MMTF fields as JSON, N, C-alpha, C and O atoms, coordinates in Angstrom:
{
  "mmtfVersion": "1.0.0",
  "mmtfProducer": "UNKNOWN",
  "numBonds": 403,
  "numAtoms": 404,
  "numGroups": 101,
  "numChains": 1,
  "numModels": 1,
  "chainsPerModel": [1],
  "groupsPerChain": [101],
  "chainIdList": ["A"],
  "bondAtomList": [4, 2, 8, 6, 12, 10, 16, 14, 20, 18, 24, 22, 28, 26, 32, 30, 36, 34, 40, 38, 44, 42, 48, 46, 52, 50, 56, 54, 60, 58, 64, 62, 68, 66, 72, 70, 76, 74, 80, 78, 84, 82, 88, 86, 92, 90, 96, 94, 100, 98, 104, 102, 108, 106, 112, 110, 116, 114, 120, 118, 124, 122, 128, 126, 132, 130, 136, 134, 140, 138, 144, 142, 148, 146, 152, 150, 156, 154, 160, 158, 164, 162, 168, 166, 172, 170, 176, 174, 180, 178, 184, 182, 188, 186, 192, 190, 196, 194, 200, 198, 204, 202, 208, 206, 212, 210, 216, 214, 220, 218, 224, 222, 228, 226, 232, 230, 236, 234, 240, 238, 244, 242, 248, 246, 252, 250, 256, 254, 260, 258, 264, 262, 268, 266, 272, 270, 276, 274, 280, 278, 284, 282, 288, 286, 292, 290, 296, 294, 300, 298, 304, 302, 308, 306, 312, 310, 316, 314, 320, 318, 324, 322, 328, 326, 332, 330, 336, 334, 340, 338, 344, 342, 348, 346, 352, 350, 356, 354, 360, 358, 364, 362, 368, 366, 372, 370, 376, 374, 380, 378, 384, 382, 388, 386, 392, 390, 396, 394, 400, 398],
  "bondOrderList": [1, 1, 1, 1, 1, 1, 1, 1, 1, 1, 1, 1, 1, 1, 1, 1, 1, 1, 1, 1, 1, 1, 1, 1, 1, 1, 1, 1, 1, 1, 1, 1, 1, 1, 1, 1, 1, 1, 1, 1, 1, 1, 1, 1, 1, 1, 1, 1, 1, 1, 1, 1, 1, 1, 1, 1, 1, 1, 1, 1, 1, 1, 1, 1, 1, 1, 1, 1, 1, 1, 1, 1, 1, 1, 1, 1, 1, 1, 1, 1, 1, 1, 1, 1, 1, 1, 1, 1, 1, 1, 1, 1, 1, 1, 1, 1, 1, 1, 1, 1],
  "groupList": [{"groupName": "MET", "atomNameList": ["N", "CA", "C", "O"], "elementList": ["N", "C", "C", "O"], "formalChargeList": [0, 0, 0, 0], "bondAtomList": [1, 0, 2, 1, 3, 2], "bondOrderList": [1, 1, 2], "singleLetterCode": "M", "chemCompType": "L-PEPTIDE LINKING"}, {"groupName": "GLY", "atomNameList": ["N", "CA", "C", "O"], "elementList": ["N", "C", "C", "O"], "formalChargeList": [0, 0, 0, 0], "bondAtomList": [1, 0, 2, 1, 3, 2], "bondOrderList": [1, 1, 2], "singleLetterCode": "G", "chemCompType": "PEPTIDE LINKING"}, {"groupName": "ILE", "atomNameList": ["N", "CA", "C", "O"], "elementList": ["N", "C", "C", "O"], "formalChargeList": [0, 0, 0, 0], "bondAtomList": [1, 0, 2, 1, 3, 2], "bondOrderList": [1, 1, 2], "singleLetterCode": "I", "chemCompType": "L-PEPTIDE LINKING"}, {"groupName": "GLU", "atomNameList": ["N", "CA", "C", "O"], "elementList": ["N", "C", "C", "O"], "formalChargeList": [0, 0, 0, 0], "bondAtomList": [1, 0, 2, 1, 3, 2], "bondOrderList": [1, 1, 2], "singleLetterCode": "E", "chemCompType": "L-PEPTIDE LINKING"}, {"groupName": "LYS", "atomNameList": ["N", "CA", "C", "O"], "elementList": ["N", "C", "C", "O"], "formalChargeList": [0, 0, 0, 0], "bondAtomList": [1, 0, 2, 1, 3, 2], "bondOrderList": [1, 1, 2], "singleLetterCode": "K", "chemCompType": "L-PEPTIDE LINKING"}, {"groupName": "VAL", "atomNameList": ["N", "CA", "C", "O"], "elementList": ["N", "C", "C", "O"], "formalChargeList": [0, 0, 0, 0], "bondAtomList": [1, 0, 2, 1, 3, 2], "bondOrderList": [1, 1, 2], "singleLetterCode": "V", "chemCompType": "L-PEPTIDE LINKING"}, {"groupName": "LEU", "atomNameList": ["N", "CA", "C", "O"], "elementList": ["N", "C", "C", "O"], "formalChargeList": [0, 0, 0, 0], "bondAtomList": [1, 0, 2, 1, 3, 2], "bondOrderList": [1, 1, 2], "singleLetterCode": "L", "chemCompType": "L-PEPTIDE LINKING"}, {"groupName": "ASP", "atomNameList": ["N", "CA", "C", "O"], "elementList": ["N", "C", "C", "O"], "formalChargeList": [0, 0, 0, 0], "bondAtomList": [1, 0, 2, 1, 3, 2], "bondOrderList": [1, 1, 2], "singleLetterCode": "D", "chemCompType": "L-PEPTIDE LINKING"}, {"groupName": "PRO", "atomNameList": ["N", "CA", "C", "O"], "elementList": ["N", "C", "C", "O"], "formalChargeList": [0, 0, 0, 0], "bondAtomList": [1, 0, 2, 1, 3, 2], "bondOrderList": [1, 1, 2], "singleLetterCode": "P", "chemCompType": "L-PEPTIDE LINKING"}, {"groupName": "CYS", "atomNameList": ["N", "CA", "C", "O"], "elementList": ["N", "C", "C", "O"], "formalChargeList": [0, 0, 0, 0], "bondAtomList": [1, 0, 2, 1, 3, 2], "bondOrderList": [1, 1, 2], "singleLetterCode": "C", "chemCompType": "L-PEPTIDE LINKING"}, {"groupName": "PHE", "atomNameList": ["N", "CA", "C", "O"], "elementList": ["N", "C", "C", "O"], "formalChargeList": [0, 0, 0, 0], "bondAtomList": [1, 0, 2, 1, 3, 2], "bondOrderList": [1, 1, 2], "singleLetterCode": "F", "chemCompType": "L-PEPTIDE LINKING"}, {"groupName": "SER", "atomNameList": ["N", "CA", "C", "O"], "elementList": ["N", "C", "C", "O"], "formalChargeList": [0, 0, 0, 0], "bondAtomList": [1, 0, 2, 1, 3, 2], "bondOrderList": [1, 1, 2], "singleLetterCode": "S", "chemCompType": "L-PEPTIDE LINKING"}, {"groupName": "ALA", "atomNameList": ["N", "CA", "C", "O"], "elementList": ["N", "C", "C", "O"], "formalChargeList": [0, 0, 0, 0], "bondAtomList": [1, 0, 2, 1, 3, 2], "bondOrderList": [1, 1, 2], "singleLetterCode": "A", "chemCompType": "L-PEPTIDE LINKING"}, {"groupName": "TRP", "atomNameList": ["N", "CA", "C", "O"], "elementList": ["N", "C", "C", "O"], "formalChargeList": [0, 0, 0, 0], "bondAtomList": [1, 0, 2, 1, 3, 2], "bondOrderList": [1, 1, 2], "singleLetterCode": "W", "chemCompType": "L-PEPTIDE LINKING"}, {"groupName": "HIS", "atomNameList": ["N", "CA", "C", "O"], "elementList": ["N", "C", "C", "O"], "formalChargeList": [0, 0, 0, 0], "bondAtomList": [1, 0, 2, 1, 3, 2], "bondOrderList": [1, 1, 2], "singleLetterCode": "H", "chemCompType": "L-PEPTIDE LINKING"}, {"groupName": "GLN", "atomNameList": ["N", "CA", "C", "O"], "elementList": ["N", "C", "C", "O"], "formalChargeList": [0, 0, 0, 0], "bondAtomList": [1, 0, 2, 1, 3, 2], "bondOrderList": [1, 1, 2], "singleLetterCode": "Q", "chemCompType": "L-PEPTIDE LINKING"}, {"groupName": "ARG", "atomNameList": ["N", "CA", "C", "O"], "elementList": ["N", "C", "C", "O"], "formalChargeList": [0, 0, 0, 0], "bondAtomList": [1, 0, 2, 1, 3, 2], "bondOrderList": [1, 1, 2], "singleLetterCode": "R", "chemCompType": "L-PEPTIDE LINKING"}, {"groupName": "THR", "atomNameList": ["N", "CA", "C", "O"], "elementList": ["N", "C", "C", "O"], "formalChargeList": [0, 0, 0, 0], "bondAtomList": [1, 0, 2, 1, 3, 2], "bondOrderList": [1, 1, 2], "singleLetterCode": "T", "chemCompType": "L-PEPTIDE LINKING"}, {"groupName": "ASN", "atomNameList": ["N", "CA", "C", "O"], "elementList": ["N", "C", "C", "O"], "formalChargeList": [0, 0, 0, 0], "bondAtomList": [1, 0, 2, 1, 3, 2], "bondOrderList": [1, 1, 2], "singleLetterCode": "N", "chemCompType": "L-PEPTIDE LINKING"}, {"groupName": "TYR", "atomNameList": ["N", "CA", "C", "O"], "elementList": ["N", "C", "C", "O"], "formalChargeList": [0, 0, 0, 0], "bondAtomList": [1, 0, 2, 1, 3, 2], "bondOrderList": [1, 1, 2], "singleLetterCode": "Y", "chemCompType": "L-PEPTIDE LINKING"}],
  "groupTypeList": [0, 1, 2, 0, 3, 1, 4, 5, 6, 7, 2, 5, 7, 8, 4, 6, 9, 6, 8, 10, 11, 12, 4, 3, 5, 11, 4, 13, 2, 14, 2, 1, 6, 6, 9, 5, 15, 3, 1, 12, 4, 7, 16, 8, 17, 0, 11, 12, 5, 2, 10, 0, 6, 12, 18, 3, 17, 11, 6, 8, 8, 8, 18, 17, 8, 12, 19, 2, 10, 15, 4, 18, 12, 11, 14, 18, 8, 7, 8, 11, 0, 11, 11, 11, 12, 3, 12, 5, 11, 9, 18, 11, 5, 17, 2, 17, 17, 6, 3, 12, 16],
  "groupIdList": [1, 2, 3, 4, 5, 6, 7, 8, 9, 10, 11, 12, 13, 14, 15, 16, 17, 18, 19, 20, 21, 22, 23, 24, 25, 26, 27, 28, 29, 30, 31, 32, 33, 34, 35, 36, 37, 38, 39, 40, 41, 42, 43, 44, 45, 46, 47, 48, 49, 50, 51, 52, 53, 54, 55, 56, 57, 58, 59, 60, 61, 62, 63, 64, 65, 66, 67, 68, 69, 70, 71, 72, 73, 74, 75, 76, 77, 78, 79, 80, 81, 82, 83, 84, 85, 86, 87, 88, 89, 90, 91, 92, 93, 94, 95, 96, 97, 98, 99, 100, 101],
  "secStructList": [7, 7, 6, 6, 6, 6, 7, 4, 4, 4, 4, 1, 7, 4, 4, 4, 7, 7, 7, 7, 7, 2, 2, 2, 2, 2, 2, 2, 2, 2, 2, 2, 2, 2, 2, 6, 7, 1, 1, 4, 4, 4, 1, 7, 7, 2, 2, 2, 2, 2, 2, 2, 2, 2, 1, 7, 7, 7, 7, 7, 7, 7, 7, 7, 7, 1, 3, 3, 3, 3, 7, 7, 6, 6, 6, 7, 1, 7, 4, 4, 4, 6, 6, 1, 7, 3, 3, 3, 3, 6, 6, 7, 7, 7, 7, 7, 7, 7, 7, 7, 7],
  "xCoordList": [3.635, 4.681, 4.732, 5.799, 3.622, 3.672, 3.141, 3.033, 2.808, 2.336, 1.014, 0.823, 0.114, -1.206, -1.154, -2.048, -0.138, 0.005, 0.789, 1.09, 1.118, 1.867, 3.363, 4.069, 3.864, 5.294, 5.906, 6.486, 5.772, 6.243, 7.751, 8.244, 8.487, 9.949, 10.43, 11.583, 9.552, 9.932, 10.201, 10.892, 9.675, 9.88, 11.1, 11.458, 11.745, 12.939, 14.121, 14.364, 14.846, 16.017, 17.071, 17.509, 17.488, 18.473, 19.839, 20.65, 20.099, 21.379, 21.482, 22.568, 20.369, 20.411, 21.166, 21.718, 21.196, 21.982, 21.675, 22.511, 20.513, 20.144, 18.959, 18.084, 18.927, 17.765, 16.563, 16.64, 15.482, 14.255, 13.183, 13.101, 12.366, 11.252, 10.062, 9.93, 9.208, 8.009, 7.118, 6.473, 7.083, 6.272, 6.78, 5.992, 8.095, 8.718, 8.438, 8.075, 8.606, 8.365, 6.885, 6.546, 6.012, 4.571, 4.218, 3.388, 4.84, 4.614, 5.061, 4.358, 6.212, 6.706, 5.771, 5.494, 5.285, 4.355, 3.078, 2.562, 2.576, 1.352, 1.527, 0.666, 2.631, 2.9, 3.04, 2.555, 3.692, 3.82, 2.469, 2.239, 1.565, 0.215, -0.538, -1.318, -0.309, -0.943, -0.428, -1.171, 0.836, 1.464, 1.048, 1.236, 0.491, 0.122, -1.385, -1.853, -2.14, -3.584, -3.953, -3.259, -5.057, -5.449, -5.671, -5.162, -6.403, -6.691, -5.576, -5.166, -5.082, -3.986, -4.366, -3.52, -5.628, -6.069, -6.022, -6.003, -6.002, -5.95, -4.526, -4.321, -3.535, -2.125, -1.575, -1.946, -0.697, -0.092, 0.954, 1.537, 1.173, 2.235, 3.582, 3.635, 4.66, 5.984, 6.285, 6.896, 5.868, 6.115, 5.335, 5.822, 4.13, 3.35, 4.02, 4.034, 4.58, 5.285, 6.494, 6.716, 7.259, 8.44, 8.019, 8.673, 6.935, 6.427, 6.015, 6.334, 5.308, 4.866, 6.047, 6.015, 7.098, 8.275, 9.066, 9.626, 9.112, 9.944, 9.249, 9.917, 7.927, 7.192, 6.257, 5.86, 5.916, 4.895, 3.551, 3.215, 2.802, 1.513, 0.531, 0.929, -0.744, -1.731, -1.841, -1.849, -1.925, -1.979, -3.398, -4.055, -3.878, -5.208, -5.173, -4.131, -6.29, -6.295, -6.205, -6.852, -5.405, -5.332, -6.606, -7.27, -6.937, -8.078, -7.728, -6.562, -8.735, -8.509, -7.705, -8.023, -6.665, -5.864, -6.702, -7.705, -6.283, -6.997, -6.905, -7.85, -5.785, -5.588, -5.358, -4.464, -6.17, -6.038, -6.145, -6.695, -5.624, -5.758, -6.799, -6.682, -7.815, -8.872, -9.513, -9.351, -10.24, -11.013, -12.325, -13.019, -12.659, -13.871, -14.482, -14.091, -15.429, -16.053, -16.893, -16.987, -17.508, -18.382, -17.603, -18.159, -16.304, -15.498, -15.144, -14.994, -15.01, -14.57, -15.746, -16.308, -16.132, -17.264, -16.993, -17.943, -15.739, -15.387, -15.439, -14.59, -16.413, -16.534, -15.335, -15.103, -14.565, -13.4, -12.302, -11.414, -12.362, -11.344, -11.808, -11.038, -13.01, -13.588, -12.927, -13.042, -12.246, -11.666, -10.243, -9.688, -9.643, -8.273, -8.25, -9.175, -7.184, -7.036, -6.653, -5.862, -7.208, -6.891, -6.796, -7.295, -6.162, -6.048, -7.376, -7.944, -7.862, -9.132, -8.933, -8.321, -9.444, -9.347, -10.678, -11.727, -10.637, -11.862, -12.46, -13.663, -11.633, -12.139, -12.243, -12.325, -12.24, -12.418, -11.341, -11.579, -10.185, -9.058, -8.266, -8.122, -7.753, -7.004, -5.648, -5.127, -5.101, -3.79, -2.824, -3.111, -1.696, -0.689, 0.38, 0.887, 0.723, 1.795, 3.08, 3.156, 4.093, 5.384, 6.28, 6.333, 6.976, 7.907, 9.269, 9.366, 10.303, 11.666, 12.0, 11.4, 12.949, 13.368, 14.169, 14.604],
  "yCoordList": [7.473, 6.493, 5.481, 4.94, 5.215, 4.334, 2.938, 2.176, 2.566, 1.211, 0.953, -0.097, 1.905, 1.73, 1.688, 1.124, 2.266, 2.265, 1.053, 0.955, 0.142, -1.045, -0.845, -1.657, 0.216, 0.51, 0.183, 1.051, -1.063, -1.453, -1.34, -1.149, -1.453, -1.381, 0.015, 0.185, 1.03, 2.395, 2.561, 3.5, 1.679, 1.833, 1.077, 1.211, 0.287, -0.453, 0.509, 1.249, 0.493, 1.355, 0.955, -0.196, 1.885, 1.544, 1.148, 0.546, 1.474, 1.122, -0.374, -0.868, -1.102, -2.544, -3.264, -4.342, -2.685, -3.177, -4.619, -5.277, -5.107, -6.459, -6.36, -5.515, -7.21, -7.175, -7.85, -9.008, -7.131, -7.666, -7.64, -6.694, -8.671, -8.674, -7.956, -7.903, -7.41, -6.731, -7.708, -7.331, -8.949, -9.978, -10.206, -10.323, -10.267, -10.489, -9.318, -9.53, -8.101, -6.911, -6.807, -6.446, -7.114, -7.096, -8.073, -7.773, -9.222, -10.228, -9.685, -9.863, -9.031, -8.47, -7.386, -7.319, -6.536, -5.48, -6.101, -5.666, -7.108, -7.783, -8.375, -8.206, -9.061, -9.653, -8.559, -8.71, -7.466, -6.337, -5.771, -5.442, -5.652, -5.157, -6.116, -5.683, -7.409, -8.382, -8.212, -8.417, -7.84, -7.713, -6.461, -6.395, -5.473, -4.223, -4.016, -2.89, -5.094, -4.972, -4.524, -4.833, -3.791, -3.198, -4.242, -4.089, -5.277, -6.303, -7.324, -7.886, -7.57, -8.529, -9.917, -10.647, -10.278, -11.605, -11.746, -12.862, -10.62, -10.633, -10.707, -10.979, -10.466, -10.476, -11.9, -12.707, -12.211, -13.546, -13.687, -12.701, -14.913, -15.181, -15.081, -15.088, -14.989, -14.906, -16.175, -16.098, -17.33, -18.565, -18.549, -19.052, -17.976, -17.864, -16.892, -17.128, -15.792, -14.823, -15.49, -15.331, -16.219, -16.91, -17.907, -18.02, -18.628, -19.579, -18.851, -19.302, -17.725, -16.968, -16.43, -16.423, -15.976, -15.442, -16.531, -16.293, -17.72, -18.795, -19.642, -20.36, -19.573, -20.453, -19.676, -18.551, -20.29, -19.748, -20.245, -21.419, -19.368, -19.724, -18.594, -17.442, -18.922, -17.859, -17.072, -17.646, -15.757, -14.88, -14.351, -14.011, -14.278, -13.705, -12.211, -11.58, -11.633, -10.186, -9.44, -9.83, -8.365, -7.591, -6.781, -6.407, -6.515, -5.658, -4.207, -3.873, -3.351, -1.921, -1.406, -1.746, -0.591, -0.08, 0.784, 1.369, 0.858, 1.658, 3.139, 3.893, 3.551, 4.957, 5.06, 4.415, 5.877, 6.064, 7.542, 8.31, 7.945, 9.316, 9.316, 8.585, 10.141, 10.226, 11.586, 12.323, 11.922, 13.161, 12.852, 11.899, 13.663, 13.419, 14.754, 15.352, 15.234, 16.536, 16.534, 17.567, 15.415, 15.384, 15.403, 15.734, 15.046, 15.009, 16.411, 16.628, 17.359, 18.698, 19.666, 19.803, 20.343, 21.251, 22.518, 23.199, 22.861, 24.068, 23.763, 23.019, 24.315, 23.984, 24.402, 23.827, 25.388, 25.811, 24.751, 24.76, 23.843, 22.8, 21.47, 20.51, 21.374, 20.094, 19.458, 18.245, 20.216, 19.641, 19.131, 18.505, 19.371, 18.925, 17.552, 17.184, 16.797, 15.485, 15.681, 16.564, 14.87, 14.955, 13.556, 12.597, 13.444, 12.15, 11.817, 12.628, 10.62, 10.185, 8.814, 7.933, 8.642, 7.359, 6.635, 7.214, 5.377, 4.585, 4.34, 4.107, 4.392, 4.116, 5.379, 5.278, 6.552, 7.85, 8.194, 9.011, 7.603, 7.929, 9.024, 9.001, 9.979, 11.064, 10.572, 9.56, 11.297, 10.965, 12.077, 13.252, 11.718, 12.69, 12.771, 11.747, 13.976, 14.174, 14.444, 15.379, 13.609, 13.775, 14.659, 14.506, 15.573, 16.445, 16.377, 16.299, 16.407, 16.374, 17.689, 18.724, 17.642, 18.86, 19.74, 20.812],
  "zCoordList": [-8.452, -8.223, -9.349, -9.639, -9.982, -11.124, -10.896, -11.857, -9.691, -9.417, -10.121, -10.734, -10.032, -10.617, -12.148, -12.779, -12.736, -14.183, -14.674, -15.864, -13.786, -14.17, -14.233, -14.832, -13.628, -13.655, -12.291, -11.638, -11.874, -10.543, -10.393, -9.281, -11.475, -11.381, -11.011, -10.613, -11.139, -10.783, -9.292, -8.899, -8.458, -7.012, -6.501, -5.33, -7.352, -6.955, -6.913, -7.866, -5.812, -5.658, -6.693, -6.704, -7.564, -8.597, -8.02, -8.724, -6.773, -6.154, -5.871, -5.568, -5.964, -5.743, -6.855, -6.632, -8.035, -9.176, -9.577, -10.196, -9.24, -9.647, -10.593, -10.409, -11.593, -12.487, -11.814, -11.404, -11.709, -11.148, -12.219, -13.002, -12.255, -13.2, -12.577, -11.354, -13.415, -12.933, -12.172, -11.194, -12.614, -11.933, -10.51, -9.571, -10.362, -9.062, -8.108, -6.951, -8.593, -7.773, -7.416, -6.289, -8.349, -8.071, -6.959, -6.1, -6.977, -5.931, -4.571, -3.576, -4.52, -3.255, -2.736, -1.538, -3.637, -3.239, -2.691, -1.662, -3.372, -2.95, -1.551, -0.687, -1.338, -0.018, 1.026, 2.147, 0.679, 1.607, 1.987, 3.151, 1.014, 1.313, 2.229, 3.077, 2.061, 2.96, 4.391, 5.351, 4.525, 5.852, 6.611, 7.826, 5.934, 6.603, 6.675, 6.844, 6.547, 6.658, 8.066, 9.035, 8.16, 9.437, 10.525, 11.636, 10.233, 11.236, 11.322, 10.306, 12.529, 12.714, 12.21, 11.693, 12.36, 11.913, 10.398, 9.879, 9.684, 8.226, 7.692, 6.509, 8.559, 8.133, 8.134, 8.987, 7.189, 7.187, 8.301, 8.752, 8.726, 9.704, 8.983, 7.753, 9.747, 9.13, 8.333, 7.268, 8.826, 8.07, 6.756, 5.743, 6.763, 5.527, 4.563, 3.355, 5.091, 4.243, 3.591, 2.391, 4.356, 3.816, 2.747, 1.711, 2.991, 2.0, 0.721, -0.38, 0.862, -0.309, -1.102, -2.332, -0.406, -1.084, -1.799, -2.869, -1.214, -1.743, -2.805, -3.549, -2.889, -3.784, -4.697, -4.392, -5.812, -6.703, -6.18, -6.335, -5.575, -5.012, -5.258, -5.429, -5.275, -5.462, -4.161, -3.072, -4.291, -3.128, -2.954, -3.938, -1.709, -1.501, -1.759, -1.582, -2.173, -2.4, -1.072, -0.101, -1.018, 0.224, 0.418, -0.549, 1.674, 1.989, 1.691, 1.481, 1.672, 1.493, 2.681, 3.821, 2.448, 3.566, 4.512, 4.104, 5.769, 6.765, 6.42, 6.653, 5.872, 5.521, 4.034, 3.487, 3.378, 1.939, 1.624, 2.413, 0.476, 0.008, -1.097, -2.081, -0.923, -1.921, -1.869, -0.896, -2.911, -2.907, -2.208, -2.562, -1.214, -0.448, -0.078, 0.925, -0.86, -0.622, 0.64, 1.302, 0.999, 2.168, 3.477, 4.524, 3.427, 4.642, 5.13, 6.332, 4.213, 4.553, 4.428, 3.341, 5.517, 5.45, 4.652, 4.264, 4.393, 3.646, 2.146, 1.655, 1.397, -0.022, -0.856, -1.919, -0.403, -1.178, -1.163, -2.016, -0.198, -0.072, -0.66, -0.644, -1.17, -1.561, -2.775, -2.951, -3.615, -4.821, -4.611, -5.515, -3.468, -3.255, -2.599, -1.874, -2.86, -2.244, -0.781, -0.45, 0.069, 1.487, 2.068, 1.48, 3.209, 3.87, 4.521, 5.252, 4.249, 4.804, 5.421, 4.817, 6.608, 7.289, 7.193, 7.473, 6.801, 6.716, 8.097, 8.217, 9.141, 10.48, 11.337, 12.561, 10.729, 11.389, 12.404, 13.294, 12.295, 13.155, 12.465, 11.242, 13.217, 12.601, 12.106, 12.574, 11.165, 10.605, 10.977, 10.752, 11.536, 11.941, 10.872, 10.416, 10.473, 9.512, 10.28, 11.078, 10.03, 10.694, 9.844, 8.623, 10.481, 9.762, 10.448, 11.672, 9.638, 10.169, 10.855, 10.563, 11.758, 12.446, 11.557, 11.978]
}
């Protein structure tokens, strides 16, 4: 997707037709990550989100997401599958893949 390589503007929908700075988009992504933290107590309130969006303020670092994609050889007992990326949950909850009809 390009976020990790510093290409945050790649995720902005081109149909928005507004010029956005990379700094601005990075701030929105950061705030979004704060809003989806696993623990409710770790998420900002809506008034805090509005304040963060409207003002230049330092943002706390988001916690590691509950669900991440990583290579994990110890998670899969089948050695032939150990080199492929798979969905891994930090809290051992299963992940359901949704498919369209």
